[in-house]
N, C-alpha and C positions, 0 to 999 in steps of 0.2 A: 718719402719723408714729408711731403706736403700734406698728405692725408693724415699721417700720424700727428703732425703739428696741429691739424684741425681738432683731432680728438683731445690732445693734451690741453689745448687752449680752452676747449669746452669744459673739461673737468677742473681746470684752474679757476674758472669763474663760478664754480658751484660753491654753495655755502659750506658744505662739508666735502672735503676731497676724499677720493677713494683711499682705503688703507693699503691696497696692494694692486700693482700692475704686473701682469704676467706676460712675458714674451716667450713664445715657443718657436724653435727653429723649424725649418732651416734658415740660417742667417746669411747664406750665400746662395746666389743663383746657380752656381756650379758645384758639383760634389767635391768635397775636400778630400780627395783620394791622393794616391801617390803622384799623380800627374799635376796636382794643384801646386802652383808656385807663387801665389799671391798673398802669402800670409801677412806681409807687411801692409799691403793694401787693406786687407780685412781688419787688421789692427787699427788703421787710420779711420776706417768707416765706423768701427765701434766707438772711436773717439768722437766722431761727428755726432753719433747718436747720443752720446753722453752730453755733449754741448747743447743739443736740441732739448733734451729733458731738463738740463740744469737751467735753461732760460725761463722755466716755469717755477718760480721761487717757492710757491706754496706746496707744489707737488714734491719738489726736491727736499723740503724740510719735513713734510708730514706723511709722505707715502713711501712705501718700499717698492723695489723693482726687482722682480724675479726673472731670471733668464734660464730657460731649459733647452738643452741642445736637441736638435732634430736628427733624423737618421742619416743625413748627408753632411752633417757638420763635422768639424775637425775633431779627431779623437783617435785613440790607438787602434780601434777595430770597429766592426759593426755588431759586436755582441751586445746583449742586454744583461744587466742595466748599463747604460752609458754613463761615463764619468762627466763631470762638469767641463765647461769650456776652459782651455788652458789659460793660465794667468797672463802669458805673453800677449794673447789676443785681447784680453779684457781689461788690462790695467789702465789703459787710457780712459776707458769709460768709467772705471772705478774711481779715478782721480777726480772726475766731475760729479759723480753720484756716489757718495759714501754709503747710501742706503741700498745699493745694488747688491743682490745675492745671486750667485751662480751655482746652480744645483745640478744634481744628477738627473737622469731620465730613466725611470719615473721618479717623481718627487712627491713627498707627502708633507702637508702643512697642517698645523693645528690653529684654527682661528676661534679663539675662546673655546666653546664646547664642540665645535664642528671639526671633523677631520675631512680634508679635501685631498684627493689624489689627482695628480697631473701626469698624463702619459702622452708623449708625442711620438706617434708612429702611424704610418698609413695602413692601419689595421683593416679597414673595410675593403680596400683594394686587394690586400694580400690574402685575407680570409676568403674572398670570392675566388681568387686564383687557385687556392688550395682546396676548395670545396669539391668533394667527390660526388655528393648528391645535393641538388638544389634544395634549400630549406622550404618547408611547407608554407603555403600562402593561405592556409585555412584561417589563421588568426590575423595575420598581417602580411602584407607584401613589401613592407618597408625594410630594406637591407640593414639600415642602422638599428632598427629595433631587434632584428635577428642577431646582430653583432652584440648588442647590449645583453640580450638573453644568454648568449653563449658565454660571454665573459663572466656574467653573474653565476651561472650554473657551474662553470669550471672553477670559480673562485680564483681566477688567474688572469692577469692583464693581457697575456700573450699566449693563447691556446693554439699555437702553431707547432708543427713538428720541429725538433731540433735541427733537422737537416735543412729546414727552410729558414729558421731564425735561431742561431746559436745563443745559448744563455750561459753565463758564468754560473756553474752549478752551486758554488758556495754562496752566491748571492741571489739564488732563485727566490728566496723568501721575500725579496724586495718587490717581486711581481705578484705576490699573493694578496688577495683582497678579503681575507678572513682574519679577524672580524671585519665585517663590511663597513666601509666609510660612509659618510653622509652624502658625499658628492664625488663623482669621478668625471674628470675632464679628459676626453679622448681627442687630442689634437690630430686632425686628419685633413688631408688636402681636398676631401670631398665636401659637398655642400653642408652648411651649418644645420645642425639638428639639435633638438632637445627631447628627452624622453625620460619619464620616471618609471622605474621598474623595481618591484619588491621593496619600495621605500627608499631606493637610492636614486638621486638625481644625476642623470647622465647628460652631457652635452658636448657637441663638437663646435668650437667657435668658427670653423671654416678657415679659409686661407686669405689672410689679409693682403699678401703680396699679389694674389690673383684677382680677387674681387672686393678687397677692402672691407671684409666682414670681420666682426668681433662680437664678443658677448660681454654684457654687464651682468654680474652675478651678485645677488644679495644673500649672504649666508644666513642671516637672521630669519628670513622667510623662505629660503631656498628658491627664490624667484630667478628665473633665467630670462634675460631680455636679449633676444637676437637682434643685432644691430649691424648697420653698414654706413659708410660715408661715401 
């Protein structure tokens, strides 16, 4: 919370505050599975987060706050796409931040003429585990660049077998990226990266809970600023 307070205070003092803050799960250090019994505690922690954000009046009034669930967050199952966080968990935060939005995973937003896709899944780790043949290093040896190329060529955010990652078939179109968006944010626990491929800006903001990394993105210029506190 202290590091997040530092970031919010910094943007609060800017002449123009950001239009959108995006928080991507996991929002709990332990998986919210059948053995998880601290839902009331999780609800209270979201309330504390709401109070922290609400203390910055300019951000509360002029910015929106988007919350996207992670693979281990509370939900009916681990299938994709994931539904938004339950109202019981988020209503404390919502009472402090009326501009908070709780979306599905993946999530698409339209920012003026720009279409931006957010997807929170540890795809790099899972793709490497499911890889039968190592990718060629002739052009690049960067695993993130190989992941970006695979997703782009497949036109699908999750090109894993259904046995590895189940998908709700009636909503598979939510994972398609054709026509291609301007920007795709791949929230992953691996190190932060940015890469432009076939005109699409890809980036991974990294794990704020592990190493306090985040990304400042400017849609007008598609500029990605890899940051940390």
